[in-house]
C-alpha positions, 0 to 999 in steps of 0.5 A: 546800517552797522556800525563801522567804527565796531567793525574797524574796531574788530579789525584792530584787535583781530590785527593787533591783539594775538601773537604774529605767529598766530595771526599769520595762521589765522589772517583771511588774505581776501579779508580787508584791514581797513576801513576807508574813510568814505564809507563813513559819509553816506551814513552820516547824511541819512542818519542826520536827514532822517532825525530831523525829517522824522514826523514825530520829531521835526514834524510834531514838534518843528512844522506844528510848533511853527504853524505850518501843519496841524493835527486832528488827533493825536495831539499832544506835541501840538499843545507842547506835550512832549515825549521825553524818549523822542527827545532823548532820541534826536540828542543821542543821535546827533552825537553817537551817530553822527557827530562820533562818527563823523569824527572817525571818518575824519581821522580816517581821512587824515590817514589817508590823506584825503583833505577832502574827506576831511572837510566833508567830515567837518561838515557833517560835525558842524551841521549836526552841533548847529542842529542841537544848540539851536534845538537845546541852547547850551550843549556840549562841545568841546569835551563832546564824544572825547574818549575818556570823557563820559561826562562832557561840559556844557558849552554856552551857544555863543561858544558852540556857534564859535565853535562850528564857524571855526569848523567850517572855516577849516572845511573851506581851507581843507577843500581848497587843497583839493586833496584825494577822492570823495567817492560818488557812491558813498556821496549821496548829496553831491555825487563826489563833487568836493567843489560843491561840498566847498560851496556847502561849507560856505553857505553853512557857514553863512547861516551860522554867522546870521543866526549868531550876529557875526560880523558884517567882515566875516559875512561879506567875505563869503559873497561869491563863494556860496551856492549859485543855484538850485543845482547846488543845493544840499539835498538827499535823494530819498529812495521810492521804497520804505525804509529808504523813503523820504521819512514824512512819507514813511510816517504819514503815508506808509505809517498810515498817520492820517491825522498830519493835517495843514494849519489854519496859519498856512492857509491865511498867509499863503492865499492867492500863492501858487505854492499853496496847492503843492503844499495842502491837498484838497479836503473832502469838500475840494477846498483847501482848510486848514485847522488852528494849533492845539485842542485837546478833544480830538476829531472834533466834528462839532468844531469842524476839525475832522480827518475829512474837514482839514486838508492833508499835505500835499501830494509832493509833500507826501512823496517818498522821493521828496528830497531831504534838505540840509541847505538851499540855494533859496535858503541861502538867497534870502540870508543874503537878501536879509544881510543886504537889508541889514548892512552886513554885506555890500549892496543895499536895498537893491541887492537885498530885492535882487536876493530876495527875488531870486529866493523865491524863484528858486523856491517856485522852481524847487516846488515845480512851479515856473511863476516865481518872478512874476509872483516877486516882481508884486512884492516891493519894499516900502522900508527897511522894516517893510523889507524885514517883514517880507523877507522873513514872512517868505523864508517861513514859507520857503521852508515848508516840509523842514521842521526844525528849520521853519520853527528856528527861523521863527524863533529868530524872527518871529514872523508871522505872529502866531498864537500859540495853541489852544489848551497847550501845556504852556501859554507861549510857543516853545522856544527850545527843546527839553534837555534829555533824560539820560543828561539829568541821570548821567551828567548832573553836575553838568546838567545843572550848570547847562540849566544855570545858563537858560533864563528858565531852566530847562524848560521849553519856553527859555530863551536862547541868545539868538531867539527874541 
């Protein structure tokens, strides 16, 4: 989609760059002279989801690192040998095409007096900033995409989380004013329903608070203001055909990249789980078989790691119409289960189990299954520690297909226990991405400061403040 800010700039030049007489003579009375704020929204949503769902981003460096997926060829990223250009693209896209455009949308919505669109713009900004700090650690926030600042300073991850939470708090207040329409055709999440955007703002805030160690009072205050069913989940409905299909389909099916397969960890953890045949297809022998992470000599007949021997992703997850999930009701319920179990919201163990069951049932429903309640009833919590482990495991299972989210939750909980990739470039599962190469060359002083904020510098195994 053509960048609307460029269109706006050209229109402004056309309007103010010439004499009054020239403008009067050369103005087309049928040509628009303003860009409505809502026109940014659809592109913000699709750009965000396409960036994180792309199989060579959230697949290679999310699903493979969290060991939902494996690969039987072209296995460098799965062995922690990253392509720096791919990482550069994640950074540049989220800053230039999401955060910058969301700021432009917000400014136009202020001019229009539309508080609902202001709120939606803040939600998209906050979501992008949180993705960035979870992927990289310290990142530019206060000085990010600010006019006149070409070399922005980095904020700590704690500061970025605080800023994200403040944005979402402001968004909630703007939605409460409920002024102005969200044009349905531009709103690819909720079809113009501002009340659902308000729930999304608060649900994302709950997630940010849980990941950053937020106070119990802040978390408790959000109870009753967030998603209440799968109908509230924030997910982009992709279309049937390339280039508007789900990026996983576009890479693996349309792009004929069948090297993406299932991990043996997933098969072992999910033995007997009704969702496993949804997540994984059968190999050539009619079985579901996964592959361990890593190995450089692939395909490998001697080890049995071949295209035909290892199971592909299941049909649902290769469907062009697979939704691109920003946040689901199931994920929120599991976060609330964790919060109740840890005493961060009220209800204790009983509430934790109720939220936990809700998360399972809603994830089963997302996967087209009606047996979630029966499955959940077979799981009990023997102790707080047992509940903590079982909640984290269900989160890891339920986030299948959401690569960066899966990896982020694994880095936070360490569940399930993962063995680093065989023949990996480092001897541990990565905990962050490298900073983009452009920062080294174009913003070196601030890059050096940010590198110093990390316990092992700009490396894949540096710990972030919220990781284990």
